[in-house]
C-alpha positions in Angstrom: -50.2 -166.2 162.7 -49.2 -168.0 159.4 -47.4 -170.7 161.5 -49.9 -172.8 163.5 -48.9 -175.3 166.2 -51.1 -177.8 167.9 -50.5 -180.6 170.3 -52.4 -183.9 170.9 -51.5 -187.4 172.2 -47.7 -186.5 172.5 -47.6 -185.2 168.8 -47.0 -181.6 167.9 -48.1 -180.4 164.4 -46.6 -177.4 162.7 -48.6 -176.0 159.8 -47.2 -173.4 157.4 -50.2 -171.3 156.3 -49.6 -168.5 153.9 -51.5 -168.8 150.6 -51.6 -171.8 148.3 -47.8 -171.9 148.0 -47.2 -171.6 151.8 -44.4 -169.0 151.3 -42.3 -167.8 154.2 -41.7 -164.3 155.5 -39.0 -163.2 158.0 -41.8 -162.9 160.7 -42.8 -166.5 160.0 -39.2 -167.7 160.4 -39.2 -166.0 163.8 -42.5 -167.6 164.7 -41.3 -171.0 163.6 -38.1 -170.7 165.6 -40.1 -169.8 168.7 -42.5 -172.8 168.3 -39.6 -175.2 167.5 -37.8 -174.1 170.7 -41.1 -174.8 172.6 -41.4 -178.2 170.9 -37.9 -179.2 171.8 -38.3 -178.2 175.5 -41.8 -179.7 176.0 -41.5 -183.2 177.7 -45.1 -184.0 176.9 -44.5 -183.8 173.1 -42.5 -186.8 171.7 -42.6 -186.3 168.0 -43.6 -183.6 165.5 -45.2 -183.3 162.0 -44.3 -180.4 159.6 -46.8 -179.7 156.9 -48.5 -177.0 154.8 -52.1 -176.0 155.1 -54.5 -178.8 153.9 -54.9 -178.4 150.1 -51.9 -176.1 149.8 -48.2 -176.8 149.1 -45.8 -177.8 151.8 -43.7 -174.7 151.3 -42.5 -173.0 148.0 -39.8 -171.1 149.8 -39.5 -167.4 150.8 -41.9 -164.8 149.6 -40.1 -163.1 146.8 -43.0 -161.3 145.3 -43.2 -158.9 148.3 -39.8 -157.3 148.6 -38.3 -156.5 152.0 -37.4 -152.9 153.0 -34.3 -151.7 151.1 -31.0 -151.6 153.0 -27.7 -149.9 152.3 -24.7 -152.0 151.6 -23.5 -151.3 155.1 -26.8 -152.4 156.6 -26.8 -155.5 154.4 -23.3 -156.4 155.7 -24.3 -155.9 159.3 -27.4 -158.0 158.7 -25.2 -160.9 157.7 -22.6 -160.5 160.4 -25.0 -159.6 163.3 -28.3 -161.4 163.1 -31.3 -159.5 164.3 -29.2 -156.3 164.5 -31.9 -154.4 162.8 -34.6 -155.5 165.3 -33.0 -153.5 168.2 -35.1 -150.4 167.3 -38.3 -152.4 166.9 -38.0 -152.9 163.2 -39.5 -156.1 161.8 -37.3 -159.2 161.1 -35.2 -159.3 157.9 -33.3 -161.9 156.0 -31.0 -163.5 156.9 -32.2 -163.8 160.5 -34.3 -166.4 162.3 -33.9 -168.8 159.4 -30.3 -169.1 160.4 -31.3 -169.8 164.0 -33.6 -172.5 162.9 -30.9 -174.2 160.9 -28.5 -174.1 163.9 -31.1 -175.3 166.5 -30.0 -178.3 168.4 -32.9 -180.8 168.1 -32.9 -184.5 169.2 -36.7 -184.9 168.9 -38.0 -186.4 165.6 -40.1 -184.5 163.1 -41.9 -186.1 160.2 -42.6 -184.1 157.0 -45.9 -184.4 155.3 -45.2 -183.0 151.8 -47.9 -182.0 149.3 -47.5 -179.8 146.3 -44.3 -177.8 146.0 -41.3 -178.1 148.4 -38.9 -175.5 147.0 -36.2 -173.1 148.1 -36.2 -172.4 151.8 -39.0 -175.0 152.2 -36.6 -177.6 150.8 -33.8 -176.4 153.1 -36.1 -176.7 156.1 -37.2 -180.2 154.9 -33.5 -181.3 154.9 -32.6 -179.6 158.2 -35.7 -180.1 160.2 -37.2 -183.5 159.3 -36.0 -187.0 160.0 -38.7 -188.9 158.1 -40.7 -187.8 155.1 -44.0 -188.8 153.5 -45.0 -187.2 150.3 -48.2 -187.1 148.2 -47.9 -188.5 144.6 -48.2 -184.9 143.3 -45.3 -183.5 145.4 -42.4 -181.8 143.7 -39.0 -180.9 145.3 -36.5 -178.3 144.1 -33.8 -175.8 144.8 -34.4 -173.4 141.9 -32.2 -170.6 143.3 -29.5 -171.4 140.8 -31.5 -169.7 138.0 -31.6 -166.5 140.2 -27.8 -166.4 140.8 -28.1 -167.8 144.3 -25.8 -170.8 145.0 -25.0 -172.5 148.3 -28.1 -174.5 149.1 -26.3 -177.8 148.6 -23.6 -176.8 151.1 -26.0 -175.4 153.7 -28.0 -178.7 153.7 -25.2 -181.1 153.0 -27.5 -182.6 150.4 -24.9 -185.1 149.3 -25.3 -186.9 152.6 -28.9 -187.6 151.9 -29.0 -188.5 148.2 -26.3 -189.8 145.8 -23.6 -187.3 144.7 -24.4 -187.2 141.0 -28.1 -186.9 141.7 -27.4 -184.0 144.1 -25.2 -182.3 141.6 -27.8 -182.4 138.8 -30.5 -181.3 141.2 -28.4 -178.3 142.4 -26.8 -177.1 139.2 -29.8 -177.4 136.9 -32.5 -176.2 139.3 -34.8 -179.0 137.9 -37.6 -180.2 140.1 -37.7 -183.7 141.4 -40.9 -185.7 141.4 -42.2 -187.6 144.4 -41.5 -190.9 142.6 -37.8 -189.9 142.0 -37.5 -188.6 145.5 -38.5 -192.0 146.8 -36.1 -193.7 144.3 -33.2 -191.7 145.6 -34.2 -192.1 149.3 -35.0 -188.4 149.9 -38.4 -189.5 151.3 -39.7 -192.7 152.9 -43.1 -193.1 151.2 -45.4 -191.8 148.5 -49.1 -191.9 149.1 -52.3 -190.4 147.5 -52.8 -186.8 148.6 -56.0 -187.7 150.6 -54.0 -190.2 152.7 -51.0 -188.0 153.4 -51.9 -186.8 156.9 -53.3 -190.1 158.0 -50.0 -191.9 157.1 -47.9 -189.2 158.8 -50.1 -189.4 161.9 -49.8 -193.2 162.0 -46.0 -193.0 161.8 -45.9 -190.3 164.5 -48.2 -192.3 166.8 -45.9 -195.3 166.5 -42.8 -193.2 167.4 -44.7 -191.3 170.2 -45.3 -194.7 171.9 -41.6 -195.4 172.2 -39.7 -194.4 175.4 -38.8 -190.7 174.9 -35.3 -191.2 176.5 -34.4 -194.0 174.1 -35.6 -191.9 171.1 -33.6 -188.9 172.4 -30.4 -191.0 172.9 -30.8 -192.7 169.5 -31.1 -189.4 167.7 -28.2 -187.8 169.4 -26.0 -190.9 168.9 -27.0 -191.1 165.2 -26.5 -187.5 164.3 -23.3 -187.0 166.2 -21.9 -190.2 164.5 -22.0 -188.5 161.1 -19.2 -186.1 162.2 -17.1 -188.3 164.4 -14.4 -190.8 163.5 -14.9 -194.5 164.2 -13.3 -194.7 167.7 -14.6 -191.4 168.9 -18.1 -192.4 167.8 -17.9 -195.7 169.5 -16.9 -194.1 172.8 -19.5 -191.4 172.5 -22.3 -193.8 171.7 -21.3 -196.2 174.4 -21.3 -193.5 177.0 -24.7 -192.3 175.9 -25.9 -195.9 176.1 -24.5 -196.5 179.6 -25.9 -193.2 180.9 -29.3 -194.1 179.5 -29.4 -197.7 181.0 -28.1 -196.7 184.4 -30.8 -194.1 184.9 -33.7 -195.5 182.9 -36.6 -197.0 184.9 -39.2 -197.5 182.3 -40.2 -200.6 180.2 -37.3 -202.9 179.7 -35.3 -201.7 182.7 -33.7 -204.1 185.2 -33.8 -207.1 182.8 -31.1 -209.4 181.4 -27.5 -208.5 182.0 -28.6 -205.0 183.1 -30.8 -206.3 185.9 -30.1 -204.5 189.2 -29.3 -206.8 192.1 -31.7 -206.6 195.0 -30.4 -204.1 197.6 -29.2 -205.7 200.8 -30.8 -204.5 204.0 -28.8 -202.1 206.1 -27.6 -203.6 209.5 
């Protein structure tokens, strides 16, 4: 399977493995969705890492050199309106399909990207949708080159303007130019640039630090943070405070029962 998944010490590692460019196929989107759903539901895995095969690019997008089976205009329309419609008779996955399910997946468990080489097209879209922290090698390059092929919309699907400055996003989207790792760091698209031979060690070190935190607190922090991006001030305050109270009332791990949240000793029944 060109998507590999391994687990160790509360860390799950997803590896895209399909040639030197780590290109994606519809079957790989389906496999990745299945593994992501497993990752989200697994209480023993606290954090993930998404990467390409060692020595290969992170992901240069969808495989455009091997065309998908031809469809009529009616079948193409149905494919957009009814995802996986074509799979009912045992046909292989098509596009769009499981890539849409991945982008809509509810996930409040952190994933770190370890980016080497090219991060382009659907690979870039997955970087923006699926990863919360990002470490790149000094030879990494980022891009959404679809504009040159008459395919717009990537900036809207990813809400890129929330992650980098507006004018930078516009140039990036409308020219299709690649962005170097150094520029990606300058514009806060990534957290860190390291030599390629240190990439996985740095990603694993960060993952180990996060995996050691109380999983409930990480879960609540991520939900509160991401929901706040779409809520008004008052609604966000109420939502976050409710999550905080729910967490503290039920939490019994390190830090519980201390300070103003300390529970009084129960009186004996008489």
